[in-house]
C-alpha positions in Angstrom: -56.2 226.0 90.5 -57.9 224.4 87.5 -57.0 220.8 86.7 -57.7 221.2 83.0 -57.0 224.2 80.9 -59.5 225.1 78.2 -57.6 224.8 74.9 -58.9 227.6 72.7 -56.4 227.2 69.9 -55.9 223.9 68.1 -52.5 222.4 67.4 -51.4 222.7 63.8 -51.4 219.2 62.1 -54.4 217.9 64.1 -57.4 217.6 61.9 -61.0 217.1 63.0 -64.4 216.7 61.4 -67.1 218.9 63.0 -70.5 217.0 63.1 -72.3 220.3 63.8 -71.0 222.3 60.9 -70.2 219.4 58.6 -66.7 220.7 57.9 -63.0 219.9 58.5 -61.1 221.9 61.1 -57.5 222.2 61.7 -57.2 222.0 65.5 -60.3 221.7 67.6 -62.6 224.7 67.0 -65.8 223.1 68.2 -66.6 221.2 71.4 -65.4 217.6 71.7 -69.0 216.4 71.7 -69.5 217.8 68.2 -66.4 216.3 66.4 -64.5 213.3 65.3 -60.7 213.2 65.5 -57.9 214.0 65.7 -56.8 212.8 62.3 -53.2 213.0 61.0 -54.2 214.5 57.6 -56.9 216.7 56.2 -57.9 213.9 53.8 -58.6 211.5 56.7 -60.7 214.1 58.4 -62.7 214.7 55.1 -63.5 211.0 55.0 -64.5 210.8 58.7 -68.2 210.0 58.0 -67.3 207.2 55.5 -64.8 205.7 57.9 -67.5 205.7 60.6 -70.0 204.0 58.4 -67.5 201.3 57.4 -66.6 200.7 61.0 -70.2 200.5 62.1 -70.9 198.0 59.4 -68.0 195.9 60.4 -69.0 196.0 64.1 -72.7 195.2 63.3 -71.5 192.1 61.4 -68.9 191.0 63.9 -70.2 187.9 65.7 -68.1 188.8 68.8 -70.5 191.7 69.4 -73.6 189.5 69.4 -74.5 187.6 72.6 -77.8 186.3 71.4 -77.8 182.9 69.6 -78.6 183.0 65.9 -81.7 181.3 64.5 -84.2 182.7 67.0 -84.6 179.5 69.0 -83.8 178.7 72.5 -80.9 176.9 73.9 -83.2 174.3 75.6 -83.8 171.1 73.7 
């Protein structure tokens, strides 16, 4: 008996952005490794790449994600 069923048909109302085909899909049509989502609306899925860019920029500038001290010096004085 299989632990996981392969879902071939997506659920209506679940929207995904396919990274491979660069298109919005209702329900997962492509493999999980090739998509962002699920999103609640088609509009959210259409803006998936912009949302990812904004979040990446926020994370890159978040001091909590940087372990190295700023200034390039050492902690020894």
